[in-house]
C-alpha positions as CSV (number, residue, x, y, z in Angstrom):
1,M,121.6,196.7,101.5
2,A,122.0,195.4,98.0
3,T,119.3,192.8,98.6
4,D,116.9,191.8,101.3
5,A,117.4,188.1,100.8
6,M,119.7,186.1,103.0
7,T,120.8,182.6,101.7
8,R,123.2,180.0,102.8
9,S,126.7,181.0,101.7
10,P,127.6,179.0,98.5
11,G,130.9,177.9,100.1
12,G,132.9,175.6,97.8
13,D,130.0,174.6,95.6
14,S,130.9,174.6,91.9
15,A,128.8,176.4,89.4
16,P,126.0,174.2,87.9
17,G,127.1,172.5,84.7
18,P,125.2,172.5,81.4
19,S,123.4,169.3,82.1
20,A,122.0,170.6,85.4
21,L,120.8,173.8,83.7
22,K,119.3,172.0,80.8
23,A,117.4,169.8,83.2
24,L,115.7,172.9,84.6
25,A,114.8,174.4,81.2
26,D,111.2,173.2,81.1
27,A,110.4,173.2,84.8
28,A,107.0,174.8,85.8
29,Y,107.4,177.3,88.6
30,R,104.6,175.9,90.8
31,P,104.3,173.1,93.4
32,Y,104.0,169.7,91.8
33,W,101.5,168.5,94.5
34,L,99.1,171.3,93.7
35,D,99.6,170.7,89.9
36,D,99.4,166.8,90.0
37,P,97.4,165.8,86.9
38,G,96.5,162.6,88.7
39,R,94.5,164.6,91.3
40,P,93.2,168.0,90.3
41,R,92.4,170.5,93.0
42,P,89.0,170.4,94.6
43,R,86.5,173.2,93.7
44,P,87.2,176.3,95.8
45,R,84.9,177.0,98.7
46,P,83.2,180.5,98.9
47,A,84.5,183.3,101.1
48,L,82.8,184.3,104.3
49,V,80.4,187.2,103.8
50,G,78.5,188.7,106.7
51,E,78.6,187.4,110.3
52,E,79.2,183.9,111.6
53,H,78.8,182.5,115.1
54,C,80.4,179.4,116.4
55,D,81.9,177.6,119.5
56,L,85.3,177.3,117.9
57,L,86.9,179.3,115.2
58,V,90.1,177.8,113.6
59,V,92.2,180.3,111.7
60,G,94.3,178.6,109.0
61,G,93.5,175.9,106.4
62,G,96.8,173.9,106.5
63,Y,97.4,170.7,108.5
64,S,97.5,172.5,111.8
65,G,94.1,174.0,111.4
66,L,92.5,171.0,109.7
67,W,93.6,168.6,112.4
68,T,92.3,171.0,115.0
69,A,88.9,171.3,113.4
70,L,88.7,167.5,112.8
71,I,89.7,166.5,116.3
72,A,87.4,169.2,117.9
73,K,84.4,167.5,116.1
74,E,85.6,164.1,117.1
75,R,85.8,165.1,120.7
76,D,82.4,166.8,120.7
77,P,80.2,166.3,117.6
78,D,77.8,169.0,118.7
79,R,80.5,171.7,118.9
80,E,80.0,174.3,116.1
81,V,83.3,174.7,114.3
82,V,84.2,177.2,111.6
83,L,87.5,177.3,109.7
84,V,88.7,180.3,107.7
85,E,91.6,180.1,105.2
86,G,93.2,183.2,103.6
87,Q,93.8,181.4,100.2
88,E,92.8,177.8,99.5
89,I,93.1,174.7,101.6
90,G,96.7,173.4,101.4
91,W,97.9,176.4,99.5
92,A,100.8,177.2,101.8
93,A,103.3,174.8,103.5
94,S,100.8,172.0,103.6
95,G,100.7,171.8,99.8
96,R,104.4,172.5,99.2
97,N,106.4,170.3,101.6
98,G,108.3,167.1,100.9
99,G,105.6,164.7,102.3
100,F,107.7,163.3,105.1
101,C,105.3,162.5,107.9
102,A,107.5,161.9,110.9
103,A,106.8,160.6,114.4
104,S,109.3,162.9,115.9
105,L,107.9,165.9,117.8
106,T,111.3,167.3,118.6
107,H,112.9,167.6,115.2
108,G,115.0,164.6,115.8
109,L,116.4,162.7,118.7
110,G,119.5,164.9,119.1
111,N,117.5,168.1,119.4
112,G,115.1,166.5,121.8
113,A,117.9,165.1,124.0
114,A,119.6,168.5,124.1
115,R,116.4,170.3,125.2
116,W,114.2,167.9,127.1
117,P,116.3,164.9,128.2
118,D,114.1,164.0,131.1
119,E,111.0,163.6,129.1
120,L,112.4,162.5,125.8
121,A,111.2,158.9,126.2
122,E,107.7,160.3,126.8
123,L,107.9,162.6,123.8
124,E,109.0,159.7,121.6
125,R,106.1,157.6,122.8
126,L,103.6,160.4,122.2
127,G,105.2,161.0,118.8
128,H,104.8,157.4,117.6
129,R,101.3,157.3,119.0
130,N,100.6,160.5,117.0
131,L,101.8,158.9,113.8
132,D,99.7,155.8,114.4
133,A,96.7,158.1,114.9
134,I,97.4,159.8,111.6
135,E,97.6,156.5,109.8
136,S,94.3,155.4,111.5
137,A,92.6,158.7,110.4
138,V,93.7,158.3,106.8
139,E,92.2,154.8,106.8
140,R,89.1,155.7,108.8
141,Y,88.1,158.7,106.6
142,G,89.2,157.1,103.3
143,I,91.8,159.8,102.6
144,D,93.6,159.0,99.3
145,C,97.0,160.5,100.0
146,D,99.5,157.8,98.9
147,F,100.3,157.1,102.6
148,E,103.3,154.7,102.8
149,R,104.9,153.9,106.1
150,T,108.3,153.1,104.5
151,G,110.5,154.9,107.0
152,E,113.4,157.2,106.4
153,I,117.2,156.7,105.9
154,D,119.5,159.4,107.1
155,V,122.6,159.1,105.0
156,A,126.2,160.2,105.7
157,T,128.0,161.8,102.8
158,A,131.2,162.9,104.7
159,P,133.4,160.8,106.9
160,H,132.6,162.7,110.1
161,Q,128.9,162.0,109.6
162,V,129.5,158.3,109.7
163,E,130.7,158.6,113.3
164,E,127.7,160.9,114.1
165,L,125.3,158.2,112.9
166,R,127.0,155.6,115.1
167,E,126.8,158.0,118.0
168,A,123.0,158.4,117.4
169,V,122.5,154.7,117.7
170,E,124.4,154.7,121.0
171,Q,122.4,157.7,122.2
172,A,119.1,156.0,121.5
173,G,120.1,152.9,123.3
174,A,121.4,154.9,126.3
175,L,118.0,156.6,126.6
176,G,116.2,153.2,126.6
177,L,114.8,153.8,123.1
178,E,114.8,151.3,120.2
179,P,117.7,152.5,118.0
180,P,117.4,152.9,114.3
181,E,119.3,150.4,112.1
182,F,122.9,151.4,111.2
183,L,123.8,150.6,107.6
184,D,127.4,150.6,106.4
185,R,128.4,151.8,103.0
186,D,127.5,148.5,101.2
187,A,124.2,148.1,103.1
188,V,123.0,151.7,102.4
189,R,123.9,151.5,98.7
190,A,122.0,148.2,98.5
191,E,118.9,150.2,99.5
192,V,119.6,153.3,97.3
193,D,122.7,153.5,95.2
194,S,124.6,156.7,95.2
195,P,128.4,157.1,95.1
196,T,128.1,159.8,97.7
197,F,126.6,157.5,100.4
198,L,129.0,156.3,103.1
199,A,126.6,155.0,105.7
200,G,123.0,155.3,106.7
201,L,120.6,155.2,109.7
202,W,117.2,153.6,108.9
203,D,114.2,154.4,111.0
204,R,111.9,151.8,109.6
205,R,108.6,152.8,111.3
206,G,109.0,156.4,112.4
207,V,108.3,158.1,109.1
208,A,105.6,157.8,106.4
209,M,105.5,159.3,102.9
210,V,102.4,161.1,101.8
211,H,101.1,163.2,99.0
212,P,100.9,166.5,100.9
213,A,98.1,168.2,99.0
214,K,96.0,165.1,98.9
215,L,96.3,164.8,102.7
216,A,95.2,168.4,103.2
217,W,92.3,168.0,100.8
218,G,91.2,164.8,102.4
219,L,91.3,166.3,105.8
220,A,89.2,169.2,104.6
221,R,86.6,166.7,103.2
222,A,86.5,164.8,106.4
223,C,86.0,168.0,108.4
224,A,83.2,169.1,106.1
225,E,81.5,165.7,106.5
226,L,81.6,166.1,110.2
227,G,79.9,169.5,110.0
228,V,82.8,172.0,110.0
229,R,82.0,175.1,108.0
230,I,85.0,176.0,105.9
231,Y,85.5,179.4,104.2
232,E,88.4,180.0,101.7
233,H,89.8,183.3,100.5
234,T,88.9,184.6,103.9
235,P,92.0,186.0,105.6
236,A,91.7,186.8,109.3
237,E,92.7,190.5,109.7
238,R,92.1,191.3,113.4
239,L,91.5,189.5,116.6
240,A,89.8,191.2,119.6
241,S,87.6,190.5,122.6
242,S,83.9,191.0,122.1
243,G,82.2,190.6,125.4
244,A,82.4,187.0,126.5
245,A,83.4,185.9,123.0
246,M,86.3,186.6,120.6
247,A,85.7,188.4,117.3
248,V,87.8,187.9,114.2
249,R,87.5,190.5,111.4
250,T,87.7,189.3,107.8
251,P,87.5,191.3,104.5
252,Y,83.8,190.8,104.1
253,G,82.6,189.9,107.5
254,R,83.2,188.8,111.0
255,V,83.3,185.6,113.1
256,R,82.3,185.7,116.8
257,A,83.4,182.6,118.6
258,R,83.7,181.4,122.2
259,Q,87.2,180.1,121.4
260,V,89.8,180.6,118.7
261,A,92.6,178.3,117.6
262,L,95.4,180.0,115.6
263,A,97.1,177.8,113.0
264,T,98.8,180.5,111.0
265,N,102.4,179.1,111.2
266,A,104.8,181.3,109.1
267,F,102.3,184.1,108.6
268,P,102.0,186.9,111.1
269,A,100.3,185.8,114.3
270,L,97.1,187.6,115.3
271,V,98.6,187.5,118.9
272,R,101.4,190.1,118.3
273,R,103.5,189.0,121.3
274,V,104.1,185.7,119.6
275,R,105.7,187.2,116.5
276,P,109.3,187.5,117.8
277,F,109.4,183.7,118.3
278,I,109.0,183.1,114.5
279,A,111.5,183.7,111.7
280,P,109.9,182.8,108.3
281,V,112.4,181.2,106.0
282,Y,112.0,179.9,102.4
283,D,112.7,176.3,101.5
284,H,112.8,175.0,97.9
285,A,112.4,171.8,96.0
286,L,112.6,170.2,92.5
287,M,110.5,167.4,91.1
288,T,111.8,165.2,88.3
289,E,109.8,163.8,85.4
290,P,108.7,160.2,86.0
291,L,111.6,157.7,85.9
292,T,111.6,154.8,83.6
293,E,112.0,151.3,84.9
294,E,115.6,151.3,83.7
295,Q,116.4,154.6,85.4
296,L,114.9,153.4,88.7
297,D,116.7,150.1,88.5
298,A,120.0,152.0,88.1
299,I,119.7,153.4,91.6
300,G,117.6,150.7,93.3
301,W,115.3,152.3,95.8
302,Q,112.9,149.4,95.7
303,R,111.5,150.0,99.2
304,R,110.7,153.6,98.6
305,Q,112.1,155.0,101.9
306,G,112.4,158.8,102.3
307,L,116.0,159.9,102.5
308,S,117.9,162.9,104.0
309,D,121.6,163.6,104.3
310,T,123.0,164.7,107.6
311,A,124.9,167.9,106.8
312,N,123.9,171.1,108.5
313,H,122.6,172.2,105.1
314,F,120.9,169.0,104.1
315,H,118.9,167.6,101.2
316,Y,115.7,165.6,101.6
317,F,114.5,163.3,98.8
318,R,111.8,160.7,98.1
319,L,109.9,158.9,95.4
320,T,106.3,159.8,94.4
321,A,103.6,157.2,93.5
322,D,104.4,157.8,89.8
323,R,108.2,157.3,90.3
324,R,109.3,160.9,90.3
325,I,112.0,162.0,92.6
326,L,111.4,165.1,94.8
327,W,114.8,166.7,95.7
328,G,114.7,169.6,98.1
329,G,116.3,171.5,100.9
330,Y,120.0,172.7,101.3
331,D,119.7,176.4,100.9
332,I,117.4,178.5,103.1
333,V,116.4,182.0,102.2
334,Y,115.5,184.6,104.8
335,R,114.0,187.9,103.9
336,Y,114.9,191.0,105.9
337,G,112.1,191.8,108.3
338,G,110.6,188.3,108.1
339,R,108.3,189.2,105.2
340,V,106.1,186.5,103.7
341,R,105.1,187.2,100.1
342,A,104.1,185.1,97.1
343,E,106.9,186.6,95.0
344,Y,109.5,185.1,97.4
345,D,108.4,181.5,96.6
346,H,110.9,181.1,93.8
347,H,114.7,181.5,94.0
348,P,116.4,180.4,90.7
349,A,119.9,180.4,92.3
350,T,118.7,177.7,94.7
351,Y,117.1,175.7,91.9
352,R,120.4,175.7,90.0
353,T,122.3,174.5,93.2
354,L,119.8,171.8,93.8
355,A,119.9,170.6,90.2
356,Q,123.8,170.4,90.4
357,H,123.6,168.4,93.6
358,F,121.0,166.0,92.3
359,F,123.3,164.9,89.5
360,Q,126.3,164.7,91.9
361,C,124.2,162.3,94.0
362,F,122.7,160.3,91.1
363,P,125.1,160.5,88.2
364,R,123.4,157.5,86.6
365,L,120.3,159.7,86.1
366,E,122.1,162.0,83.8
367,G,119.5,163.3,81.2
368,V,116.5,163.3,83.6
369,R,114.6,166.5,83.5
370,F,112.8,168.5,86.2
371,S,109.1,169.1,85.7
372,H,108.5,171.4,88.6
373,A,110.4,173.9,90.8
374,W,108.9,175.7,93.8
375,G,109.4,177.1,97.3
376,G,107.4,178.2,100.3
377,A,107.7,179.7,103.8
378,I,108.5,177.6,106.9
379,D,107.8,178.8,110.5
380,T,111.2,178.4,112.0
381,C,111.8,179.0,115.7
382,S,115.0,178.9,117.7
383,R,114.4,175.4,119.2
384,F,113.5,173.8,115.9
385,S,110.2,172.3,117.2
386,A,106.7,173.6,117.9
387,F,105.8,175.8,120.9
388,F,102.4,176.4,122.3
389,G,100.4,178.9,124.4
390,S,97.2,180.7,125.1
391,A,96.0,184.3,125.2
392,H,92.9,186.4,126.0
393,G,92.2,184.6,129.3
394,G,92.5,181.1,127.7
395,R,90.0,181.8,125.0
396,V,92.7,181.7,122.3
397,A,95.3,179.0,121.7
398,Y,98.2,178.7,119.3
399,A,100.8,176.2,118.1
400,L,103.6,177.5,116.0
401,G,107.3,176.9,115.0
402,Y,107.2,173.5,113.5
403,T,110.4,174.3,111.5
404,G,109.7,172.0,108.5
405,L,108.5,169.0,110.5
406,G,104.9,169.8,110.7
407,V,103.3,167.2,108.5
408,G,103.1,164.8,111.4
409,A,103.6,167.1,114.5
410,T,100.7,169.4,113.6
411,R,98.3,166.8,114.7
412,F,99.9,166.7,118.1
413,G,99.8,170.5,118.2
414,A,96.1,170.4,117.4
415,E,95.5,168.2,120.4
416,V,97.6,170.5,122.6
417,M,95.6,173.6,121.5
418,L,92.3,171.8,122.2
419,D,93.6,170.8,125.6
420,L,94.6,174.4,126.4
421,L,91.2,175.7,125.3
422,A,89.5,173.1,127.5
423,G,91.6,174.1,130.5
424,E,92.6,170.5,130.9
425,R,95.8,169.2,132.5
426,T,96.7,166.2,130.2
427,E,99.7,164.1,129.5
428,R,100.4,166.7,126.8
429,T,100.0,169.9,128.7
430,R,102.1,168.6,131.6
431,L,105.1,168.4,129.3
432,E,108.0,170.9,129.8
433,M,108.1,171.1,126.0
434,V,104.5,172.4,126.0
435,R,104.9,174.7,129.0
436,S,108.1,176.3,127.9
437,K,108.8,178.8,125.0
438,P,111.8,179.1,122.7
439,L,114.1,182.1,122.9
440,P,112.8,184.9,120.7
441,F,114.8,186.1,117.7
442,P,116.3,189.5,118.2
443,P,114.8,192.5,116.3
444,E,116.2,193.7,113.0
445,P,118.9,194.4,111.9
446,V,120.4,192.1,114.6
447,R,118.2,189.2,113.4
448,W,119.4,189.6,109.9
449,A,123.0,189.8,110.9
450,G,122.7,186.9,113.3
451,I,121.1,184.6,110.7
452,G,123.8,185.5,108.2
453,I,126.6,184.7,110.6
454,T,124.9,181.4,111.6
455,Q,124.4,180.3,108.0
456,W,128.1,181.1,107.2
457,S,129.2,179.2,110.3
458,M,127.1,176.2,109.4
459,T,128.6,176.1,106.0
460,R,132.1,176.2,107.4
461,A,131.2,173.4,109.8
462,D,130.0,171.2,106.9
463,E,133.3,171.9,105.1
464,N,135.5,171.3,108.1
465,G,134.6,167.9,109.4
466,G,131.6,169.1,111.4
467,R,133.7,171.2,113.7
468,R,131.6,174.1,115.1
469,N,133.1,177.5,115.5
470,L,132.8,179.7,118.5
471,W,129.7,181.4,117.2
472,L,127.8,178.1,116.8
473,K,129.1,176.8,120.2
474,A,127.7,180.0,121.8
475,M,124.4,179.6,120.1
476,D,124.2,176.0,121.3
477,K,125.0,177.1,124.8
478,V,122.1,179.6,125.0
479,G,119.7,177.5,123.0
480,L,119.3,179.9,120.1
481,G,119.5,178.1,116.8
482,F,118.6,178.5,113.2
483,D,117.8,175.3,111.2
484,S,118.5,174.8,107.5
């Protein structure tokens, strides 16, 4: 193979013009959230040296692990909890995402209806309760993370997508759910003005905007204040039974714990049988310099909603507290063998494509520069939403496969893991979504070829009025998907 990277086929995209390339000239290749001058990183915590003992060991210092540690202490303040992180808190996806904190646990209503129609109303109820609990925790622990429950508008940028938005409203009503608000062309452009917007669907309460890194750092502080012992630069290398306990080996020591919660997401799971269910893919984003009042007035956006278009290969975009625009998504990059490495975080071809699309969406912002460009790995699974399970006789639990929607759903996953470790039958563990698994991805090179065909097919669908070819229809039928 000439390269081990698999990206979305460029299809009919034109080459980026000089203005798009110029806008990237001074961009720093690092996540804006971790480089935000308004909130420098906390001082690193020391690595684990020697042996630790605890009731619960949490492996992973992103949202999934932090929520697990925090809720474990809330449920039982006397429980000894240790958390180990291979790099620093929020270093991976939790410090690199777009900051869309959604109520959906199923990666959208359509995906949930296709997979769990009989319990979708319950999943929606639990998802909104989960988002309410996140908002409550942010307030209770004084987490300064720019939390804004502004909602999100899904925008149609092609005629067939307008009809799809109308169908989504009808689907929500048929399921007995409160439908999002349909916005015609004039109404959506009154909210955010782009010549590419043909219609919109506004979920006013189901999504909040956050500063991702600040949320992770604030959760870590709250955990520490409750007595969680946190070790950074402490990768978990091996998991094994050790008598009645579990033992996790680290570079400079070992942790013996009665129970273990694995929150490793895109990184190789310590329970090897789980690995075929995950295909790590790389997503990328750009951040503009702060907009002037005049620039912001040119496009409206006074209510600061998050936005996403509804193509198969979609963009997501939102405003920061200091009036920058984050613009991400569209391409995905898969590396042969599912490798996760720091050198894969950046993909200049994707940055060029994103810059070109930004100015197509917002031509009135011609001349705006990008201050940051970055990428990171996402733990994609074939059903696009998290799956759960236990191992080692119930002493180990895991929640993985959030597929880019983990900012909110990881808190729900943390509760599921704790329920599983407690051996409790709860409203969460009774769910078919929790009891079932996605289809595993095939081994290489079939995985590589399948992802390539799927990406090509999704591109063709976007270019042909949303019509799905035989390959995509077959994937839909067996429940094996691959999200952009």
